ZATI-412359 format. One record per residue (C-alpha): chain; residue in one letter; x, y, z. Coordinates in steps of 0.25 Angstrom, whole numbers, plus 5000, padded with zeros to 4 digits. Each point is the difference from the previous one (the first is absolute). Layout:
<pt cadena="A" residuo="A" xx="X" yy="Y" zz="Z"/>
...
***
This chain:
<pt cadena="A" residuo="V" xx="4948" yy="4902" zz="4962"/>
<pt cadena="A" residuo="D" xx="4988" yy="4991" zz="5003"/>
<pt cadena="A" residuo="W" xx="4990" yy="5010" zz="5007"/>
<pt cadena="A" residuo="K" xx="4991" yy="4988" zz="5003"/>
<pt cadena="A" residuo="H" xx="5011" yy="4993" zz="5008"/>
<pt cadena="A" residuo="P" xx="4995" yy="4997" zz="5014"/>
<pt cadena="A" residuo="L" xx="5012" yy="5006" zz="5006"/>
<pt cadena="A" residuo="I" xx="4997" yy="5014" zz="4993"/>
<pt cadena="A" residuo="K" xx="4985" yy="4999" zz="5003"/>
<pt cadena="A" residuo="S" xx="5002" yy="4997" zz="5015"/>
<pt cadena="A" residuo="F" xx="5012" yy="5009" zz="5002"/>
<pt cadena="A" residuo="R" xx="4997" yy="5013" zz="5008"/>
<pt cadena="A" residuo="M" xx="5009" yy="5011" zz="5004"/>
<pt cadena="A" residuo="P" xx="4997" yy="5004" zz="5015"/>
<pt cadena="A" residuo="D" xx="4993" yy="5014" zz="5002"/>
<pt cadena="A" residuo="S" xx="5013" yy="5005" zz="5004"/>
<pt cadena="A" residuo="L" xx="5013" yy="4996" zz="4994"/>
<pt cadena="A" residuo="A" xx="5007" yy="5002" zz="5013"/>
<pt cadena="A" residuo="S" xx="4991" yy="4991" zz="5007"/>
<pt cadena="A" residuo="F" xx="5009" yy="4987" zz="4998"/>
<pt cadena="A" residuo="G" xx="5015" yy="4999" zz="4999"/>
<pt cadena="A" residuo="S" xx="5003" yy="5013" zz="5006"/>
<pt cadena="A" residuo="E" xx="5014" yy="5003" zz="5002"/>
<pt cadena="A" residuo="E" xx="4999" yy="5011" zz="5010"/>
<pt cadena="A" residuo="T" xx="5011" yy="5001" zz="5010"/>
<pt cadena="A" residuo="S" xx="4995" yy="5009" zz="5012"/>
<pt cadena="A" residuo="S" xx="5004" yy="4995" zz="5013"/>
<pt cadena="A" residuo="S" xx="4987" yy="5006" zz="5006"/>
<pt cadena="A" residuo="D" xx="4987" yy="5007" zz="4996"/>
<pt cadena="A" residuo="L" xx="5007" yy="5013" zz="5006"/>
<pt cadena="A" residuo="G" xx="5011" yy="5001" zz="4989"/>
<pt cadena="A" residuo="P" xx="4999" yy="5003" zz="4985"/>
<pt cadena="A" residuo="R" xx="4995" yy="4988" zz="4992"/>
<pt cadena="A" residuo="I" xx="5009" yy="4997" zz="4988"/>
<pt cadena="A" residuo="E" xx="4996" yy="4990" zz="4990"/>
<pt cadena="A" residuo="E" xx="5010" yy="4996" zz="4989"/>
<pt cadena="A" residuo="L" xx="4992" yy="4998" zz="4987"/>
<pt cadena="A" residuo="W" xx="5001" yy="4998" zz="4985"/>
<pt cadena="A" residuo="T" xx="4993" yy="5006" zz="4988"/>
<pt cadena="A" residuo="P" xx="4999" yy="4992" zz="4986"/>
<pt cadena="A" residuo="S" xx="5008" yy="5006" zz="4989"/>
<pt cadena="A" residuo="G" xx="4995" yy="4999" zz="4986"/>
<pt cadena="A" residuo="A" xx="5008" yy="4988" zz="4997"/>
<pt cadena="A" residuo="I" xx="4993" yy="4991" zz="5011"/>
<pt cadena="A" residuo="L" xx="4986" yy="5007" zz="5001"/>
<pt cadena="A" residuo="P" xx="4995" yy="4989" zz="4990"/>
<pt cadena="A" residuo="L" xx="5002" yy="4989" zz="5011"/>
<pt cadena="A" residuo="F" xx="4991" yy="5007" zz="5009"/>
<pt cadena="A" residuo="S" xx="4989" yy="5006" zz="4991"/>
<pt cadena="A" residuo="P" xx="4992" yy="4987" zz="5001"/>
<pt cadena="A" residuo="F" xx="4998" yy="5002" zz="5014"/>
<pt cadena="A" residuo="G" xx="4995" yy="5014" zz="4999"/>
<pt cadena="A" residuo="I" xx="5013" yy="5008" zz="5001"/>
<pt cadena="A" residuo="S" xx="5000" yy="5009" zz="4988"/>
<pt cadena="A" residuo="K" xx="5008" yy="5012" zz="5005"/>
<pt cadena="A" residuo="R" xx="5015" yy="5001" zz="5002"/>
<pt cadena="A" residuo="S" xx="4997" yy="5009" zz="5013"/>
<pt cadena="A" residuo="T" xx="4994" yy="4988" zz="5007"/>
<pt cadena="A" residuo="P" xx="5008" yy="4997" zz="5013"/>
<pt cadena="A" residuo="L" xx="5003" yy="4985" zz="5003"/>
<pt cadena="A" residuo="T" xx="5008" yy="4994" zz="5012"/>
<pt cadena="A" residuo="S" xx="5010" yy="4990" zz="4996"/>
<pt cadena="A" residuo="A" xx="4991" yy="4989" zz="5005"/>
<pt cadena="A" residuo="Q" xx="4989" yy="5004" zz="4991"/>
<pt cadena="A" residuo="V" xx="5010" yy="5001" zz="4988"/>
<pt cadena="A" residuo="R" xx="5004" yy="4986" zz="5003"/>
<pt cadena="A" residuo="K" xx="4986" yy="4995" zz="5002"/>
<pt cadena="A" residuo="L" xx="4995" yy="5006" zz="4986"/>
<pt cadena="A" residuo="V" xx="5011" yy="4995" zz="4992"/>
<pt cadena="A" residuo="T" xx="4998" yy="4986" zz="5006"/>
<pt cadena="A" residuo="E" xx="4985" yy="5001" zz="4997"/>
<pt cadena="A" residuo="Y" xx="5003" yy="5004" zz="4985"/>
<pt cadena="A" residuo="V" xx="5009" yy="4988" zz="4999"/>
<pt cadena="A" residuo="K" xx="4989" yy="4991" zz="5006"/>
<pt cadena="A" residuo="M" xx="4989" yy="5005" zz="4991"/>
<pt cadena="A" residuo="N" xx="5008" yy="4998" zz="4988"/>
<pt cadena="A" residuo="N" xx="5006" yy="4986" zz="5004"/>
<pt cadena="A" residuo="L" xx="5014" yy="5005" zz="4998"/>
<pt cadena="A" residuo="A" xx="5007" yy="4992" zz="5011"/>
<pt cadena="A" residuo="S" xx="5009" yy="4990" zz="4992"/>
<pt cadena="A" residuo="P" xx="4994" yy="4986" zz="5000"/>
<pt cadena="A" residuo="E" xx="5014" yy="4994" zz="5000"/>
<pt cadena="A" residuo="D" xx="5005" yy="5009" zz="5012"/>
<pt cadena="A" residuo="K" xx="4991" yy="5008" zz="5009"/>
<pt cadena="A" residuo="S" xx="5012" yy="5009" zz="5004"/>
<pt cadena="A" residuo="F" xx="4999" yy="5006" zz="4986"/>
<pt cadena="A" residuo="V" xx="4990" yy="5009" zz="4993"/>
<pt cadena="A" residuo="V" xx="4998" yy="4999" zz="4985"/>
<pt cadena="A" residuo="L" xx="4999" yy="5014" zz="4995"/>
<pt cadena="A" residuo="D" xx="4988" yy="5004" zz="4991"/>
<pt cadena="A" residuo="P" xx="5001" yy="5012" zz="4991"/>
<pt cadena="A" residuo="I" xx="4995" yy="5010" zz="5010"/>
<pt cadena="A" residuo="L" xx="5009" yy="4995" zz="5012"/>
<pt cadena="A" residuo="S" xx="5012" yy="4999" zz="4990"/>
<pt cadena="A" residuo="D" xx="4998" yy="5014" zz="4996"/>
<pt cadena="A" residuo="A" xx="4998" yy="5005" zz="5014"/>
<pt cadena="A" residuo="V" xx="5013" yy="4994" zz="5006"/>
<pt cadena="A" residuo="A" xx="5009" yy="5001" zz="4988"/>
<pt cadena="A" residuo="I" xx="5014" yy="5006" zz="5002"/>
<pt cadena="A" residuo="K" xx="5004" yy="5010" zz="4989"/>
<pt cadena="A" residuo="G" xx="5011" yy="4995" zz="4991"/>
<pt cadena="A" residuo="T" xx="4998" yy="4985" zz="5003"/>
<pt cadena="A" residuo="P" xx="4991" yy="4989" zz="4994"/>
<pt cadena="A" residuo="H" xx="4987" yy="4998" zz="5006"/>
<pt cadena="A" residuo="A" xx="5000" yy="4988" zz="5009"/>
<pt cadena="A" residuo="E" xx="4990" yy="4989" zz="4998"/>
<pt cadena="A" residuo="R" xx="4999" yy="4996" zz="5015"/>
<pt cadena="A" residuo="L" xx="5006" yy="5005" zz="5013"/>
<pt cadena="A" residuo="R" xx="5001" yy="4995" zz="5014"/>
<pt cadena="A" residuo="W" xx="4989" yy="5006" zz="5009"/>
<pt cadena="A" residuo="D" xx="5011" yy="5008" zz="5008"/>
<pt cadena="A" residuo="E" xx="5006" yy="5006" zz="4988"/>
<pt cadena="A" residuo="L" xx="4986" yy="5003" zz="4994"/>
<pt cadena="A" residuo="M" xx="4997" yy="5008" zz="5013"/>
<pt cadena="A" residuo="Q" xx="5013" yy="5007" zz="5000"/>
<pt cadena="A" residuo="R" xx="4998" yy="5005" zz="4986"/>
<pt cadena="A" residuo="V" xx="4986" yy="5004" zz="5003"/>
<pt cadena="A" residuo="F" xx="5005" yy="5009" zz="5012"/>
<pt cadena="A" residuo="R" xx="5011" yy="5005" zz="4991"/>
<pt cadena="A" residuo="K" xx="4989" yy="5006" zz="4991"/>
<pt cadena="A" residuo="A" xx="4991" yy="5005" zz="5011"/>
<pt cadena="A" residuo="L" xx="5002" yy="5014" zz="5005"/>
<pt cadena="A" residuo="P" xx="5002" yy="5002" zz="5015"/>
<pt cadena="A" residuo="C" xx="4992" yy="5010" zz="5008"/>
<pt cadena="A" residuo="H" xx="4995" yy="5001" zz="5015"/>
<pt cadena="A" residuo="R" xx="4988" yy="5005" zz="5008"/>
<pt cadena="A" residuo="V" xx="5002" yy="5008" zz="5012"/>
<pt cadena="A" residuo="T" xx="4989" yy="5001" zz="5010"/>
<pt cadena="A" residuo="L" xx="5002" yy="5010" zz="5012"/>
<pt cadena="A" residuo="A" xx="4991" yy="5001" zz="5012"/>
<pt cadena="A" residuo="G" xx="4988" yy="5008" zz="4997"/>
<pt cadena="A" residuo="R" xx="5003" yy="5002" zz="4986"/>
<pt cadena="A" residuo="T" xx="4996" yy="4994" zz="4986"/>
<pt cadena="A" residuo="S" xx="5010" yy="4990" zz="4994"/>
<pt cadena="A" residuo="V" xx="5009" yy="5005" zz="4990"/>
<pt cadena="A" residuo="L" xx="5006" yy="4991" zz="4988"/>
<pt cadena="A" residuo="K" xx="5013" yy="5004" zz="4996"/>
<pt cadena="A" residuo="R" xx="5009" yy="4996" zz="4988"/>
<pt cadena="A" residuo="G" xx="5013" yy="4992" zz="5002"/>
<pt cadena="A" residuo="P" xx="5006" yy="4993" zz="5012"/>
<pt cadena="A" residuo="V" xx="4999" yy="5005" zz="5014"/>
<pt cadena="A" residuo="E" xx="5010" yy="5011" zz="5003"/>
<pt cadena="A" residuo="K" xx="5006" yy="4997" zz="5014"/>
<pt cadena="A" residuo="I" xx="5003" yy="5009" zz="5011"/>
<pt cadena="A" residuo="V" xx="5015" yy="5003" zz="4999"/>
<pt cadena="A" residuo="I" xx="5008" yy="5002" zz="5013"/>
<pt cadena="A" residuo="S" xx="5015" yy="5005" zz="4997"/>
<pt cadena="A" residuo="T" xx="5011" yy="5006" zz="5007"/>
<pt cadena="A" residuo="A" xx="5009" yy="5011" zz="4994"/>
<pt cadena="A" residuo="I" xx="5011" yy="5009" zz="5003"/>
<pt cadena="A" residuo="R" xx="4997" yy="5015" zz="4999"/>
<pt cadena="A" residuo="T" xx="5008" yy="5013" zz="5002"/>
<pt cadena="A" residuo="G" xx="5009" yy="5000" zz="5011"/>
<pt cadena="A" residuo="N" xx="5002" yy="4984" zz="5000"/>
<pt cadena="A" residuo="K" xx="4987" yy="4999" zz="5007"/>
<pt cadena="A" residuo="K" xx="4992" yy="4987" zz="4999"/>
<pt cadena="A" residuo="V" xx="4985" yy="5001" zz="4996"/>
<pt cadena="A" residuo="T" xx="4989" yy="4990" zz="4999"/>
<pt cadena="A" residuo="L" xx="4991" yy="5002" zz="4988"/>
<pt cadena="A" residuo="V" xx="4985" yy="4995" zz="4998"/>
<pt cadena="A" residuo="H" xx="4994" yy="5000" zz="4986"/>
<pt cadena="A" residuo="G" xx="4986" yy="4995" zz="4995"/>
<pt cadena="A" residuo="L" xx="4992" yy="5002" zz="5013"/>
<pt cadena="A" residuo="D" xx="4989" yy="5008" zz="4993"/>
<pt cadena="A" residuo="K" xx="4997" yy="4987" zz="4991"/>
<pt cadena="A" residuo="F" xx="4996" yy="4993" zz="5012"/>
<pt cadena="A" residuo="G" xx="4991" yy="5011" zz="5006"/>
<pt cadena="A" residuo="V" xx="5010" yy="5004" zz="5011"/>
<pt cadena="A" residuo="D" xx="4999" yy="5015" zz="5004"/>
<pt cadena="A" residuo="L" xx="5015" yy="5005" zz="4998"/>
<pt cadena="A" residuo="R" xx="4999" yy="5011" zz="5010"/>
<pt cadena="A" residuo="E" xx="4993" yy="4991" zz="5011"/>
<pt cadena="A" residuo="F" xx="5011" yy="4989" zz="4997"/>
<pt cadena="A" residuo="A" xx="5011" yy="5011" zz="5001"/>
<pt cadena="A" residuo="H" xx="4994" yy="5004" zz="5014"/>
<pt cadena="A" residuo="K" xx="4999" yy="4986" zz="5005"/>
<pt cadena="A" residuo="M" xx="5015" yy="4997" zz="4996"/>
<pt cadena="A" residuo="Q" xx="5004" yy="5013" zz="5006"/>
<pt cadena="A" residuo="K" xx="4995" yy="4995" zz="5014"/>
<pt cadena="A" residuo="K" xx="5005" yy="4986" zz="4998"/>
<pt cadena="A" residuo="T" xx="5014" yy="5005" zz="4996"/>
<pt cadena="A" residuo="A" xx="5002" yy="5013" zz="5007"/>
<pt cadena="A" residuo="S" xx="5006" yy="5004" zz="4987"/>
<pt cadena="A" residuo="S" xx="4997" yy="5011" zz="4989"/>
<pt cadena="A" residuo="V" xx="4990" yy="4995" zz="4990"/>
<pt cadena="A" residuo="S" xx="4996" yy="5007" zz="4987"/>
<pt cadena="A" residuo="V" xx="4991" yy="4999" zz="4988"/>
<pt cadena="A" residuo="A" xx="5004" yy="5004" zz="4987"/>
<pt cadena="A" residuo="K" xx="4999" yy="4998" zz="4985"/>
<pt cadena="A" residuo="A" xx="5011" yy="4990" zz="4995"/>
<pt cadena="A" residuo="S" xx="5001" yy="5003" zz="4985"/>
<pt cadena="A" residuo="A" xx="4994" yy="4989" zz="4991"/>
<pt cadena="A" residuo="K" xx="4997" yy="4991" zz="5012"/>
<pt cadena="A" residuo="G" xx="4989" yy="5009" zz="5006"/>
<pt cadena="A" residuo="M" xx="4999" yy="5004" zz="5014"/>
<pt cadena="A" residuo="E" xx="5010" yy="4994" zz="5011"/>
<pt cadena="A" residuo="V" xx="5001" yy="5000" zz="5015"/>
<pt cadena="A" residuo="L" xx="5015" yy="5003" zz="5004"/>
<pt cadena="A" residuo="V" xx="5004" yy="4996" zz="5014"/>
<pt cadena="A" residuo="Q" xx="5013" yy="5005" zz="5006"/>
<pt cadena="A" residuo="G" xx="5008" yy="4987" zz="5004"/>
<pt cadena="A" residuo="T" xx="4999" yy="4986" zz="4997"/>
<pt cadena="A" residuo="F" xx="4986" yy="4995" zz="5004"/>
<pt cadena="A" residuo="V" xx="4997" yy="4989" zz="4990"/>
<pt cadena="A" residuo="K" xx="4995" yy="4990" zz="5010"/>
<pt cadena="A" residuo="Q" xx="4992" yy="5010" zz="5007"/>
<pt cadena="A" residuo="V" xx="4993" yy="5005" zz="4987"/>
<pt cadena="A" residuo="S" xx="4997" yy="4986" zz="4996"/>
<pt cadena="A" residuo="A" xx="4994" yy="4996" zz="5013"/>
<pt cadena="A" residuo="L" xx="4991" yy="5013" zz="5000"/>
<pt cadena="A" residuo="L" xx="4995" yy="4996" zz="4986"/>
<pt cadena="A" residuo="T" xx="4996" yy="4986" zz="5004"/>
<pt cadena="A" residuo="D" xx="4996" yy="5002" zz="5014"/>
<pt cadena="A" residuo="D" xx="4992" yy="5014" zz="4999"/>
<pt cadena="A" residuo="Y" xx="4996" yy="5000" zz="4986"/>
<pt cadena="A" residuo="H" xx="4998" yy="4984" zz="4998"/>
<pt cadena="A" residuo="I" xx="5008" yy="5000" zz="4987"/>
<pt cadena="A" residuo="V" xx="5005" yy="4986" zz="4996"/>
<pt cadena="A" residuo="A" xx="5015" yy="4998" zz="5001"/>
<pt cadena="A" residuo="K" xx="4999" yy="4995" zz="4985"/>
<pt cadena="A" residuo="W" xx="4998" yy="5014" zz="4995"/>
<pt cadena="A" residuo="I" xx="5012" yy="5007" zz="5008"/>
<pt cadena="A" residuo="E" xx="5013" yy="5000" zz="4993"/>
<pt cadena="A" residuo="I" xx="5013" yy="5003" zz="5008"/>
<pt cadena="A" residuo="K" xx="5012" yy="5006" zz="4993"/>
<pt cadena="A" residuo="E" xx="5011" yy="5003" zz="5010"/>
<pt cadena="A" residuo="K" xx="5013" yy="5008" zz="4995"/>
<pt cadena="A" residuo="K" xx="5012" yy="4992" zz="5006"/>
***
């Protein structure tokens, strides 16, 4: 790496990594703010270290990952002179995106290069709830799951899992559902899934509407599994 290269000398990360390219998906400031992020694995960390990113715990948005990879290619003049849609891989880039059990590639198309970088990156997400400090969590976002089931006596029930991860007070939610549906609603532990809200009857649409309208949770984070 040429540390005197003007691109390196002029490149500055913003004060907050989340200040550009943010991928938050809240519908309003009232609901939980969710940002889908990535942290560099050991394999790809050398690509980012020239830009002051030296820890694998550093969260980056997808836009930031793409921007930094692009800057790395530019500062090392790795765009193929014959075809600008290809990138010539230097030793660091080649090692970073290598696929186990296959020969190292000498060059890759830009889209394949980015795909390989993201395969090596580790998904995480930041959750910000109103009036609380943001929390960075490993892994992809776990959605709220609304499902239906048949319980004892052939009775249909609606189950809701994952509310607590979005800052929803389960007992308050159960009370609201009880008023909306005039049905029996309870909160209980659901084995490995954590706590669940159980509504007697089939009320998938009502549960979904309550989450989006009252709690301002984006529909993207709600998964529906109806038993047919």
